PyMOL Python script that loads the backbone (N, CA, C, O; Angstrom):
from pymol import cmd

cmd.read_pdbstr("""\
ATOM      1  N   MET A   1     -20.174  -1.946  -7.385  1.00  0.00           N
ATOM      2  CA  MET A   1     -18.896  -1.998  -6.617  1.00  0.00           C
ATOM      3  C   MET A   1     -19.462  -1.602  -5.130  1.00  0.00           C
ATOM      4  O   MET A   1     -20.196  -0.626  -4.973  1.00  0.00           O
ATOM      5  N   SER A   2     -19.072  -2.405  -4.115  1.00  0.00           N
ATOM      6  CA  SER A   2     -19.548  -2.099  -2.766  1.00  0.00           C
ATOM      7  C   SER A   2     -18.618  -0.708  -2.267  1.00  0.00           C
ATOM      8  O   SER A   2     -17.616  -0.349  -2.885  1.00  0.00           O
ATOM      9  N   CYS A   3     -19.049  -0.128  -1.257  1.00  0.00           N
ATOM     10  CA  CYS A   3     -18.394   0.876  -0.760  1.00  0.00           C
ATOM     11  C   CYS A   3     -17.858   0.628   0.524  1.00  0.00           C
ATOM     12  O   CYS A   3     -18.252   1.291   1.483  1.00  0.00           O
ATOM     13  N   ARG A   4     -16.902  -0.358   0.664  1.00  0.00           N
ATOM     14  CA  ARG A   4     -16.365  -0.732   2.068  1.00  0.00           C
ATOM     15  C   ARG A   4     -15.394   0.469   2.394  1.00  0.00           C
ATOM     16  O   ARG A   4     -14.672   0.967   1.531  1.00  0.00           O
ATOM     17  N   ARG A   5     -15.428   0.846   3.550  1.00  0.00           N
ATOM     18  CA  ARG A   5     -14.305   1.836   4.276  1.00  0.00           C
ATOM     19  C   ARG A   5     -12.965   1.321   4.185  1.00  0.00           C
ATOM     20  O   ARG A   5     -12.691   0.241   4.708  1.00  0.00           O
ATOM     21  N   ARG A   6     -12.077   2.022   3.546  1.00  0.00           N
ATOM     22  CA  ARG A   6     -10.719   1.688   3.624  1.00  0.00           C
ATOM     23  C   ARG A   6      -9.975   2.528   4.639  1.00  0.00           C
ATOM     24  O   ARG A   6     -10.404   3.669   4.812  1.00  0.00           O
ATOM     25  N   SER A   7      -9.009   2.166   5.277  1.00  0.00           N
ATOM     26  CA  SER A   7      -8.243   2.699   6.254  1.00  0.00           C
ATOM     27  C   SER A   7      -6.721   2.960   5.821  1.00  0.00           C
ATOM     28  O   SER A   7      -6.078   2.149   5.154  1.00  0.00           O
ATOM     29  N   GLY A   8      -6.211   4.211   6.286  1.00  0.00           N
ATOM     30  CA  GLY A   8      -4.764   4.470   6.117  1.00  0.00           C
ATOM     31  C   GLY A   8      -3.967   4.585   7.283  1.00  0.00           C
ATOM     32  O   GLY A   8      -4.436   4.770   8.406  1.00  0.00           O
ATOM     33  N   ALA A   9      -2.741   4.473   7.015  1.00  0.00           N
ATOM     34  CA  ALA A   9      -1.766   4.502   8.104  1.00  0.00           C
ATOM     35  C   ALA A   9      -0.546   5.323   7.507  1.00  0.00           C
ATOM     36  O   ALA A   9      -0.146   5.198   6.350  1.00  0.00           O
ATOM     37  N   GLN A  10      -0.063   6.097   8.366  1.00  0.00           N
ATOM     38  CA  GLN A  10       1.051   7.060   7.774  1.00  0.00           C
ATOM     39  C   GLN A  10       2.235   6.911   8.626  1.00  0.00           C
ATOM     40  O   GLN A  10       2.030   7.362   9.753  1.00  0.00           O
ATOM     41  N   PHE A  11       3.523   6.377   8.435  1.00  0.00           N
ATOM     42  CA  PHE A  11       4.798   6.246   8.934  1.00  0.00           C
ATOM     43  C   PHE A  11       4.361   5.441  10.356  1.00  0.00           C
ATOM     44  O   PHE A  11       4.795   5.934  11.397  1.00  0.00           O
ATOM     45  N   GLU A  12       3.575   4.303  10.446  1.00  0.00           N
ATOM     46  CA  GLU A  12       3.432   3.573  11.382  1.00  0.00           C
ATOM     47  C   GLU A  12       3.387   2.132  11.310  1.00  0.00           C
ATOM     48  O   GLU A  12       2.395   1.405  11.373  1.00  0.00           O
ATOM     49  N   LYS A  13       4.726   1.790  11.155  1.00  0.00           N
ATOM     50  CA  LYS A  13       4.980   0.250  10.782  1.00  0.00           C
ATOM     51  C   LYS A  13       4.260  -0.736  11.912  1.00  0.00           C
ATOM     52  O   LYS A  13       3.587  -1.670  11.476  1.00  0.00           O
ATOM     53  N   GLU A  14       4.373  -0.567  13.271  1.00  0.00           N
ATOM     54  CA  GLU A  14       3.907  -1.471  14.187  1.00  0.00           C
ATOM     55  C   GLU A  14       2.457  -1.658  14.208  1.00  0.00           C
ATOM     56  O   GLU A  14       1.869  -2.724  14.389  1.00  0.00           O
ATOM     57  N   ASN A  15       1.862  -0.321  13.970  1.00  0.00           N
ATOM     58  CA  ASN A  15       0.434  -0.021  13.994  1.00  0.00           C
ATOM     59  C   ASN A  15      -0.217  -0.612  12.590  1.00  0.00           C
ATOM     60  O   ASN A  15      -1.307  -1.184  12.575  1.00  0.00           O
ATOM     61  N   LEU A  16       0.400  -0.449  11.696  1.00  0.00           N
ATOM     62  CA  LEU A  16      -0.102  -0.881  10.279  1.00  0.00           C
ATOM     63  C   LEU A  16       0.026  -2.515  10.315  1.00  0.00           C
ATOM     64  O   LEU A  16      -0.845  -3.118   9.689  1.00  0.00           O
ATOM     65  N   ARG A  17       0.943  -3.227  10.930  1.00  0.00           N
ATOM     66  CA  ARG A  17       0.920  -4.542  10.966  1.00  0.00           C
ATOM     67  C   ARG A  17      -0.183  -5.199  11.827  1.00  0.00           C
ATOM     68  O   ARG A  17      -0.798  -6.205  11.473  1.00  0.00           O
ATOM     69  N   PHE A  18      -0.370  -4.568  12.939  1.00  0.00           N
ATOM     70  CA  PHE A  18      -1.410  -5.030  13.814  1.00  0.00           C
ATOM     71  C   PHE A  18      -2.848  -4.886  13.107  1.00  0.00           C
ATOM     72  O   PHE A  18      -3.601  -5.855  13.007  1.00  0.00           O
ATOM     73  N   ALA A  19      -3.181  -3.582  12.617  1.00  0.00           N
ATOM     74  CA  ALA A  19      -4.361  -3.362  12.016  1.00  0.00           C
ATOM     75  C   ALA A  19      -4.481  -4.386  10.700  1.00  0.00           C
ATOM     76  O   ALA A  19      -5.581  -4.911  10.528  1.00  0.00           O
ATOM     77  N   ALA A  20      -3.577  -4.645   9.913  1.00  0.00           N
ATOM     78  CA  ALA A  20      -3.554  -5.475   8.803  1.00  0.00           C
ATOM     79  C   ALA A  20      -3.894  -6.986   9.238  1.00  0.00           C
ATOM     80  O   ALA A  20      -4.644  -7.734   8.611  1.00  0.00           O
ATOM     81  N   GLU A  21      -3.255  -7.278  10.342  1.00  0.00           N
ATOM     82  CA  GLU A  21      -3.578  -8.634  10.769  1.00  0.00           C
ATOM     83  C   GLU A  21      -4.896  -8.816  11.455  1.00  0.00           C
ATOM     84  O   GLU A  21      -5.405  -9.928  11.596  1.00  0.00           O
ATOM     85  N   THR A  22      -5.382  -7.820  11.834  1.00  0.00           N
ATOM     86  CA  THR A  22      -6.588  -7.687  12.891  1.00  0.00           C
ATOM     87  C   THR A  22      -7.915  -7.449  11.689  1.00  0.00           C
ATOM     88  O   THR A  22      -8.852  -8.242  11.592  1.00  0.00           O
ATOM     89  N   ILE A  23      -7.781  -6.356  10.936  1.00  0.00           N
ATOM     90  CA  ILE A  23      -8.891  -6.086   9.954  1.00  0.00           C
ATOM     91  C   ILE A  23      -8.793  -6.973   8.768  1.00  0.00           C
ATOM     92  O   ILE A  23      -9.772  -7.481   8.222  1.00  0.00           O
ATOM     93  N   GLY A  24      -7.402  -7.153   8.350  1.00  0.00           N
ATOM     94  CA  GLY A  24      -7.145  -7.557   7.117  1.00  0.00           C
ATOM     95  C   GLY A  24      -6.480  -6.769   5.913  1.00  0.00           C
ATOM     96  O   GLY A  24      -7.039  -5.750   5.510  1.00  0.00           O
ATOM     97  N   PRO A  25      -5.440  -7.158   5.395  1.00  0.00           N
ATOM     98  CA  PRO A  25      -4.464  -6.242   4.613  1.00  0.00           C
ATOM     99  C   PRO A  25      -5.156  -5.636   3.393  1.00  0.00           C
ATOM    100  O   PRO A  25      -4.637  -4.675   2.826  1.00  0.00           O
ATOM    101  N   ASP A  26      -6.535  -6.265   2.882  1.00  0.00           N
ATOM    102  CA  ASP A  26      -7.192  -5.849   1.940  1.00  0.00           C
ATOM    103  C   ASP A  26      -8.015  -4.471   2.308  1.00  0.00           C
ATOM    104  O   ASP A  26      -8.770  -3.975   1.471  1.00  0.00           O
ATOM    105  N   HIS A  27      -7.844  -3.937   3.479  1.00  0.00           N
ATOM    106  CA  HIS A  27      -8.255  -2.665   3.777  1.00  0.00           C
ATOM    107  C   HIS A  27      -7.132  -1.685   3.797  1.00  0.00           C
ATOM    108  O   HIS A  27      -7.302  -0.774   4.607  1.00  0.00           O
ATOM    109  N   PHE A  28      -6.169  -1.649   3.199  1.00  0.00           N
ATOM    110  CA  PHE A  28      -5.116  -0.686   3.256  1.00  0.00           C
ATOM    111  C   PHE A  28      -4.558  -0.981   1.820  1.00  0.00           C
ATOM    112  O   PHE A  28      -4.639  -1.956   1.072  1.00  0.00           O
ATOM    113  N   MET A  29      -3.880   0.410   1.724  1.00  0.00           N
ATOM    114  CA  MET A  29      -3.255   0.562   0.382  1.00  0.00           C
ATOM    115  C   MET A  29      -2.092   1.726   0.585  1.00  0.00           C
ATOM    116  O   MET A  29      -2.243   2.728   1.283  1.00  0.00           O
ATOM    117  N   TRP A  30      -1.038   1.428  -0.081  1.00  0.00           N
ATOM    118  CA  TRP A  30       0.041   2.385   0.006  1.00  0.00           C
ATOM    119  C   TRP A  30      -0.303   3.627  -0.917  1.00  0.00           C
ATOM    120  O   TRP A  30      -0.731   3.545  -2.069  1.00  0.00           O
ATOM    121  N   SER A  31      -0.029   4.846  -0.178  1.00  0.00           N
ATOM    122  CA  SER A  31      -0.254   5.968  -0.946  1.00  0.00           C
ATOM    123  C   SER A  31       1.079   7.049  -0.856  1.00  0.00           C
ATOM    124  O   SER A  31       1.502   7.306   0.271  1.00  0.00           O
ATOM    125  N   SER A  32       1.653   7.598  -1.892  1.00  0.00           N
ATOM    126  CA  SER A  32       2.930   8.411  -1.668  1.00  0.00           C
ATOM    127  C   SER A  32       2.508   9.617  -1.332  1.00  0.00           C
ATOM    128  O   SER A  32       3.318  10.233  -0.640  1.00  0.00           O
ATOM    129  N   ASP A  33       1.249  10.326  -1.647  1.00  0.00           N
ATOM    130  CA  ASP A  33       0.715  11.461  -1.523  1.00  0.00           C
ATOM    131  C   ASP A  33       1.647  12.544  -2.150  1.00  0.00           C
ATOM    132  O   ASP A  33       1.713  13.592  -1.508  1.00  0.00           O
ATOM    133  N   TYR A  34       2.397  12.461  -3.326  1.00  0.00           N
ATOM    134  CA  TYR A  34       3.228  13.320  -3.781  1.00  0.00           C
ATOM    135  C   TYR A  34       2.242  14.160  -4.297  1.00  0.00           C
ATOM    136  O   TYR A  34       1.109  13.774  -4.581  1.00  0.00           O
ATOM    137  N   PRO A  35       2.697  15.432  -4.437  1.00  0.00           N
ATOM    138  CA  PRO A  35       3.849  16.297  -3.924  1.00  0.00           C
ATOM    139  C   PRO A  35       3.251  16.982  -2.621  1.00  0.00           C
ATOM    140  O   PRO A  35       3.081  18.199  -2.681  1.00  0.00           O
ATOM    141  N   HIS A  36       2.990  16.464  -1.709  1.00  0.00           N
ATOM    142  CA  HIS A  36       2.598  16.850  -0.391  1.00  0.00           C
ATOM    143  C   HIS A  36       3.721  17.284   0.414  1.00  0.00           C
ATOM    144  O   HIS A  36       4.633  16.458   0.447  1.00  0.00           O
ATOM    145  N   LEU A  37       3.908  18.330   1.059  1.00  0.00           N
ATOM    146  CA  LEU A  37       5.141  18.697   1.742  1.00  0.00           C
ATOM    147  C   LEU A  37       5.573  17.501   2.864  1.00  0.00           C
ATOM    148  O   LEU A  37       6.752  17.407   3.207  1.00  0.00           O
ATOM    149  N   ASP A  38       4.770  16.798   3.287  1.00  0.00           N
ATOM    150  CA  ASP A  38       5.051  15.812   4.312  1.00  0.00           C
ATOM    151  C   ASP A  38       5.315  14.420   3.692  1.00  0.00           C
ATOM    152  O   ASP A  38       5.483  13.410   4.374  1.00  0.00           O
ATOM    153  N   CYS A  39       5.338  14.451   2.339  1.00  0.00           N
ATOM    154  CA  CYS A  39       5.515  12.973   1.841  1.00  0.00           C
ATOM    155  C   CYS A  39       6.848  12.632   1.668  1.00  0.00           C
ATOM    156  O   CYS A  39       7.719  13.501   1.628  1.00  0.00           O
ATOM    157  N   VAL A  40       7.122  11.298   1.548  1.00  0.00           N
ATOM    158  CA  VAL A  40       8.644  10.861   1.550  1.00  0.00           C
ATOM    159  C   VAL A  40       9.305  10.766   0.298  1.00  0.00           C
ATOM    160  O   VAL A  40      10.323  10.084   0.172  1.00  0.00           O
ATOM    161  N   PHE A  41       8.727  11.492  -0.766  1.00  0.00           N
ATOM    162  CA  PHE A  41       9.414  11.683  -2.230  1.00  0.00           C
ATOM    163  C   PHE A  41      10.597  12.391  -2.077  1.00  0.00           C
ATOM    164  O   PHE A  41      10.604  13.351  -1.308  1.00  0.00           O
ATOM    165  N   PRO A  42      11.534  12.094  -2.645  1.00  0.00           N
ATOM    166  CA  PRO A  42      11.917  11.051  -3.644  1.00  0.00           C
ATOM    167  C   PRO A  42      12.410   9.611  -3.274  1.00  0.00           C
ATOM    168  O   PRO A  42      13.010   8.801  -3.981  1.00  0.00           O
ATOM    169  N   ASN A  43      12.004   9.516  -2.009  1.00  0.00           N
ATOM    170  CA  ASN A  43      12.425   8.045  -1.193  1.00  0.00           C
ATOM    171  C   ASN A  43      11.309   7.166  -1.075  1.00  0.00           C
ATOM    172  O   ASN A  43      11.328   6.258  -0.244  1.00  0.00           O
ATOM    173  N   SER A  44      10.307   7.362  -1.858  1.00  0.00           N
ATOM    174  CA  SER A  44       8.899   6.554  -1.721  1.00  0.00           C
ATOM    175  C   SER A  44       9.126   5.235  -1.739  1.00  0.00           C
ATOM    176  O   SER A  44       8.484   4.533  -0.958  1.00  0.00           O
ATOM    177  N   ARG A  45      10.037   4.668  -2.589  1.00  0.00           N
ATOM    178  CA  ARG A  45      10.321   3.172  -2.646  1.00  0.00           C
ATOM    179  C   ARG A  45      10.923   2.487  -1.536  1.00  0.00           C
ATOM    180  O   ARG A  45      10.465   1.524  -0.920  1.00  0.00           O
ATOM    181  N   PRO A  46      12.121   3.165  -1.337  1.00  0.00           N
ATOM    182  CA  PRO A  46      12.813   2.693  -0.097  1.00  0.00           C
ATOM    183  C   PRO A  46      12.041   2.791   1.103  1.00  0.00           C
ATOM    184  O   PRO A  46      12.027   1.859   1.907  1.00  0.00           O
ATOM    185  N   PHE A  47      11.401   3.839   1.288  1.00  0.00           N
ATOM    186  CA  PHE A  47      10.484   3.935   2.566  1.00  0.00           C
ATOM    187  C   PHE A  47       9.327   2.829   2.428  1.00  0.00           C
ATOM    188  O   PHE A  47       9.010   2.163   3.414  1.00  0.00           O
ATOM    189  N   ALA A  48       8.772   2.669   1.324  1.00  0.00           N
ATOM    190  CA  ALA A  48       7.825   1.481   1.412  1.00  0.00           C
ATOM    191  C   ALA A  48       8.455   0.034   1.677  1.00  0.00           C
ATOM    192  O   ALA A  48       7.870  -0.835   2.322  1.00  0.00           O
ATOM    193  N   VAL A  49       9.574  -0.100   1.166  1.00  0.00           N
ATOM    194  CA  VAL A  49      10.307  -1.467   1.481  1.00  0.00           C
ATOM    195  C   VAL A  49      10.620  -1.413   2.852  1.00  0.00           C
ATOM    196  O   VAL A  49      10.386  -2.469   3.440  1.00  0.00           O
ATOM    197  N   SER A  50      11.106  -0.446   3.580  1.00  0.00           N
ATOM    198  CA  SER A  50      11.435  -0.436   4.956  1.00  0.00           C
ATOM    199  C   SER A  50      10.295  -0.683   5.991  1.00  0.00           C
ATOM    200  O   SER A  50      10.319  -1.339   7.033  1.00  0.00           O
ATOM    201  N   LEU A  51       9.166   0.115   5.339  1.00  0.00           N
ATOM    202  CA  LEU A  51       7.883  -0.142   6.143  1.00  0.00           C
ATOM    203  C   LEU A  51       7.412  -1.555   6.081  1.00  0.00           C
ATOM    204  O   LEU A  51       7.016  -2.119   7.101  1.00  0.00           O
ATOM    205  N   LEU A  52       7.439  -2.128   4.960  1.00  0.00           N
ATOM    206  CA  LEU A  52       6.818  -3.362   4.996  1.00  0.00           C
ATOM    207  C   LEU A  52       7.674  -4.617   4.934  1.00  0.00           C
ATOM    208  O   LEU A  52       7.144  -5.707   4.721  1.00  0.00           O
ATOM    209  N   GLU A  53       9.255  -4.467   5.152  1.00  0.00           N
ATOM    210  CA  GLU A  53      10.076  -5.484   4.903  1.00  0.00           C
ATOM    211  C   GLU A  53       9.879  -6.794   5.732  1.00  0.00           C
ATOM    212  O   GLU A  53      10.375  -7.892   5.477  1.00  0.00           O
ATOM    213  N   ASP A  54       9.085  -6.478   6.740  1.00  0.00           N
ATOM    214  CA  ASP A  54       8.916  -7.822   7.895  1.00  0.00           C
ATOM    215  C   ASP A  54       7.561  -8.350   7.612  1.00  0.00           C
ATOM    216  O   ASP A  54       7.118  -9.194   8.391  1.00  0.00           O
ATOM    217  N   PHE A  55       6.799  -7.945   6.545  1.00  0.00           N
ATOM    218  CA  PHE A  55       5.234  -8.215   6.416  1.00  0.00           C
ATOM    219  C   PHE A  55       5.400  -9.509   5.474  1.00  0.00           C
ATOM    220  O   PHE A  55       6.311  -9.602   4.651  1.00  0.00           O
ATOM    221  N   PRO A  56       4.456 -10.463   5.674  1.00  0.00           N
ATOM    222  CA  PRO A  56       4.431 -11.502   4.469  1.00  0.00           C
ATOM    223  C   PRO A  56       4.224 -11.088   3.190  1.00  0.00           C
ATOM    224  O   PRO A  56       3.545 -10.077   3.017  1.00  0.00           O
ATOM    225  N   ASP A  57       4.705 -11.709   2.208  1.00  0.00           N
ATOM    226  CA  ASP A  57       4.692 -11.252   0.849  1.00  0.00           C
ATOM    227  C   ASP A  57       3.231 -11.023   0.436  1.00  0.00           C
ATOM    228  O   ASP A  57       2.965  -9.991  -0.181  1.00  0.00           O
ATOM    229  N   ASP A  58       2.302 -11.870   0.717  1.00  0.00           N
ATOM    230  CA  ASP A  58       0.966 -11.768   0.421  1.00  0.00           C
ATOM    231  C   ASP A  58       0.457 -10.592   1.091  1.00  0.00           C
ATOM    232  O   ASP A  58      -0.256  -9.952   0.318  1.00  0.00           O
ATOM    233  N   MET A  59       0.548 -10.082   2.194  1.00  0.00           N
ATOM    234  CA  MET A  59       0.023  -8.933   2.704  1.00  0.00           C
ATOM    235  C   MET A  59       0.555  -7.551   1.934  1.00  0.00           C
ATOM    236  O   MET A  59      -0.109  -6.591   1.542  1.00  0.00           O
ATOM    237  N   VAL A  60       1.934  -7.787   1.860  1.00  0.00           N
ATOM    238  CA  VAL A  60       2.580  -6.867   1.022  1.00  0.00           C
ATOM    239  C   VAL A  60       2.075  -6.467  -0.326  1.00  0.00           C
ATOM    240  O   VAL A  60       2.108  -5.293  -0.694  1.00  0.00           O
ATOM    241  N   GLN A  61       1.573  -7.509  -1.119  1.00  0.00           N
ATOM    242  CA  GLN A  61       0.907  -7.393  -2.335  1.00  0.00           C
ATOM    243  C   GLN A  61      -0.474  -6.690  -2.247  1.00  0.00           C
ATOM    244  O   GLN A  61      -0.859  -5.834  -3.043  1.00  0.00           O
ATOM    245  N   ASP A  62      -1.166  -7.152  -1.193  1.00  0.00           N
ATOM    246  CA  ASP A  62      -2.473  -6.407  -1.054  1.00  0.00           C
ATOM    247  C   ASP A  62      -2.202  -4.826  -0.648  1.00  0.00           C
ATOM    248  O   ASP A  62      -2.838  -3.928  -1.200  1.00  0.00           O
ATOM    249  N   ILE A  63      -1.277  -4.583   0.290  1.00  0.00           N
ATOM    250  CA  ILE A  63      -1.394  -3.369   0.661  1.00  0.00           C
ATOM    251  C   ILE A  63      -0.548  -2.400  -0.532  1.00  0.00           C
ATOM    252  O   ILE A  63      -0.712  -1.180  -0.517  1.00  0.00           O
ATOM    253  N   LEU A  64       0.187  -2.927  -1.360  1.00  0.00           N
ATOM    254  CA  LEU A  64       0.912  -2.142  -2.449  1.00  0.00           C
ATOM    255  C   LEU A  64       0.293  -2.185  -3.794  1.00  0.00           C
ATOM    256  O   LEU A  64       0.542  -1.374  -4.687  1.00  0.00           O
ATOM    257  N   VAL A  65      -0.623  -3.296  -3.892  1.00  0.00           N
ATOM    258  CA  VAL A  65      -1.227  -3.378  -5.522  1.00  0.00           C
ATOM    259  C   VAL A  65      -2.469  -3.815  -5.288  1.00  0.00           C
ATOM    260  O   VAL A  65      -3.329  -2.940  -5.387  1.00  0.00           O
ATOM    261  N   ARG A  66      -2.880  -5.008  -4.979  1.00  0.00           N
ATOM    262  CA  ARG A  66      -4.258  -5.520  -4.968  1.00  0.00           C
ATOM    263  C   ARG A  66      -5.315  -4.610  -4.479  1.00  0.00           C
ATOM    264  O   ARG A  66      -6.183  -4.219  -5.260  1.00  0.00           O
ATOM    265  N   THR A  67      -5.299  -4.237  -3.201  1.00  0.00           N
ATOM    266  CA  THR A  67      -6.479  -3.388  -2.727  1.00  0.00           C
ATOM    267  C   THR A  67      -6.698  -1.993  -3.654  1.00  0.00           C
ATOM    268  O   THR A  67      -7.803  -1.475  -3.813  1.00  0.00           O
ATOM    269  N   ALA A  68      -5.703  -1.587  -4.115  1.00  0.00           N
ATOM    270  CA  ALA A  68      -6.089  -0.287  -5.289  1.00  0.00           C
ATOM    271  C   ALA A  68      -6.533  -0.888  -6.348  1.00  0.00           C
ATOM    272  O   ALA A  68      -7.404  -0.326  -7.012  1.00  0.00           O
ATOM    273  N   CYS A  69      -6.091  -2.011  -6.690  1.00  0.00           N
ATOM    274  CA  CYS A  69      -6.479  -2.517  -8.073  1.00  0.00           C
ATOM    275  C   CYS A  69      -8.132  -3.008  -7.978  1.00  0.00           C
ATOM    276  O   CYS A  69      -8.909  -2.935  -8.930  1.00  0.00           O
ATOM    277  N   ARG A  70      -8.457  -3.481  -6.719  1.00  0.00           N
ATOM    278  CA  ARG A  70      -9.986  -3.918  -6.622  1.00  0.00           C
ATOM    279  C   ARG A  70     -10.770  -2.356  -6.514  1.00  0.00           C
ATOM    280  O   ARG A  70     -11.727  -1.996  -7.200  1.00  0.00           O
ATOM    281  N   LEU A  71     -10.154  -1.655  -5.577  1.00  0.00           N
ATOM    282  CA  LEU A  71     -11.031  -0.361  -5.390  1.00  0.00           C
ATOM    283  C   LEU A  71     -11.309   0.311  -6.578  1.00  0.00           C
ATOM    284  O   LEU A  71     -12.440   0.774  -6.731  1.00  0.00           O
ATOM    285  N   TYR A  72     -10.246   0.473  -7.666  1.00  0.00           N
ATOM    286  CA  TYR A  72     -10.319   1.457  -8.732  1.00  0.00           C
ATOM    287  C   TYR A  72     -10.733   0.495  -9.934  1.00  0.00           C
ATOM    288  O   TYR A  72     -11.232   1.090 -10.889  1.00  0.00           O
ATOM    289  N   GLY A  73     -10.618  -0.833 -10.051  1.00  0.00           N
ATOM    290  CA  GLY A  73     -11.201  -1.452 -11.030  1.00  0.00           C
ATOM    291  C   GLY A  73     -10.059  -1.860 -11.755  1.00  0.00           C
ATOM    292  O   GLY A  73     -10.444  -2.459 -12.759  1.00  0.00           O
ATOM    293  N   PHE A  74      -8.790  -1.802 -11.695  1.00  0.00           N
ATOM    294  CA  PHE A  74      -7.538  -1.924 -12.416  1.00  0.00           C
ATOM    295  C   PHE A  74      -7.623  -3.469 -12.540  1.00  0.00           C
ATOM    296  O   PHE A  74      -8.112  -4.208 -11.686  1.00  0.00           O
ATOM    297  N   ASP A  75      -7.077  -3.859 -13.731  1.00  0.00           N
ATOM    298  CA  ASP A  75      -6.572  -5.473 -14.055  1.00  0.00           C
ATOM    299  C   ASP A  75      -5.320  -5.414 -13.974  1.00  0.00           C
ATOM    300  O   ASP A  75      -4.676  -4.740 -14.779  1.00  0.00           O
ATOM    301  N   VAL A  76      -4.739  -6.111 -12.985  1.00  0.00           N
ATOM    302  CA  VAL A  76      -3.181  -6.244 -12.573  1.00  0.00           C
ATOM    303  C   VAL A  76      -2.344  -6.691 -13.787  1.00  0.00           C
ATOM    304  O   VAL A  76      -1.243  -6.199 -14.034  1.00  0.00           O
ATOM    305  N   ALA A  77      -2.963  -7.709 -14.577  1.00  0.00           N
ATOM    306  CA  ALA A  77      -2.225  -8.241 -15.473  1.00  0.00           C
ATOM    307  C   ALA A  77      -2.057  -7.378 -16.865  1.00  0.00           C
ATOM    308  O   ALA A  77      -1.310  -7.719 -17.782  1.00  0.00           O
ATOM    309  N   LYS A  78      -2.884  -6.198 -16.859  1.00  0.00           N
ATOM    310  CA  LYS A  78      -2.660  -5.283 -18.011  1.00  0.00           C
ATOM    311  C   LYS A  78      -1.942  -4.054 -17.545  1.00  0.00           C
ATOM    312  O   LYS A  78      -1.763  -3.110 -18.315  1.00  0.00           O
ATOM    313  N   LEU A  79      -1.478  -4.041 -16.163  1.00  0.00           N
ATOM    314  CA  LEU A  79      -0.747  -2.709 -15.790  1.00  0.00           C
ATOM    315  C   LEU A  79       0.740  -2.853 -16.226  1.00  0.00           C
ATOM    316  O   LEU A  79       1.267  -3.961 -16.122  1.00  0.00           O
ATOM    317  N   PRO A  80       1.411  -1.849 -16.683  1.00  0.00           N
ATOM    318  CA  PRO A  80       2.883  -2.037 -17.036  1.00  0.00           C
ATOM    319  C   PRO A  80       3.852  -2.115 -15.878  1.00  0.00           C
ATOM    320  O   PRO A  80       3.790  -1.466 -14.834  1.00  0.00           O
ATOM    321  N   THR A  81       4.699  -2.955 -16.208  1.00  0.00           N
ATOM    322  CA  THR A  81       6.051  -3.283 -15.133  1.00  0.00           C
ATOM    323  C   THR A  81       6.438  -2.033 -14.624  1.00  0.00           C
ATOM    324  O   THR A  81       6.749  -1.245 -15.518  1.00  0.00           O
ATOM    325  N   PRO A  82       6.522  -1.586 -13.467  1.00  0.00           N
ATOM    326  CA  PRO A  82       7.176  -0.448 -13.230  1.00  0.00           C
ATOM    327  C   PRO A  82       8.653  -0.469 -13.228  1.00  0.00           C
ATOM    328  O   PRO A  82       9.285  -1.443 -12.818  1.00  0.00           O
ATOM    329  N   VAL A  83       9.342   0.875 -13.804  1.00  0.00           N
ATOM    330  CA  VAL A  83      10.623   0.876 -14.024  1.00  0.00           C
ATOM    331  C   VAL A  83      11.402   1.453 -12.861  1.00  0.00           C
ATOM    332  O   VAL A  83      11.089   2.566 -12.440  1.00  0.00           O
ATOM    333  N   LEU A  84      12.313   0.830 -12.361  1.00  0.00           N
ATOM    334  CA  LEU A  84      13.137   1.424 -11.194  1.00  0.00           C
ATOM    335  C   LEU A  84      14.038   2.366 -11.752  1.00  0.00           C
ATOM    336  O   LEU A  84      14.870   2.092 -12.617  1.00  0.00           O
ATOM    337  N   VAL A  85      13.833   3.631 -11.175  1.00  0.00           N
ATOM    338  CA  VAL A  85      14.645   4.876 -11.391  1.00  0.00           C
ATOM    339  C   VAL A  85      15.938   5.216 -10.748  1.00  0.00           C
ATOM    340  O   VAL A  85      16.501   6.277 -11.017  1.00  0.00           O
TER     341      VAL A  85
END
""", "prot")
cmd.dss("prot")
cmd.show_as("cartoon", "prot")
cmd.util.cbc("prot")
cmd.orient("prot")
């Protein structure tokens, strides 16, 4: 596995969009950082939706799913479907 640098963004919709379009969305991934004091839990899902609502679907899938799966070696097809609570 190569050790490519991954970048992060916190609460910065415009900068995340610019960076993802410039560098590539495969360099970013969503993190809730729960239970840190500055995390958005229990509103993580609505926050992620609002953060990425104007992004192309393919870019959203990279940021929310595919980058982490590649980095950690997860097989997306074998992951359980999340249950909305």
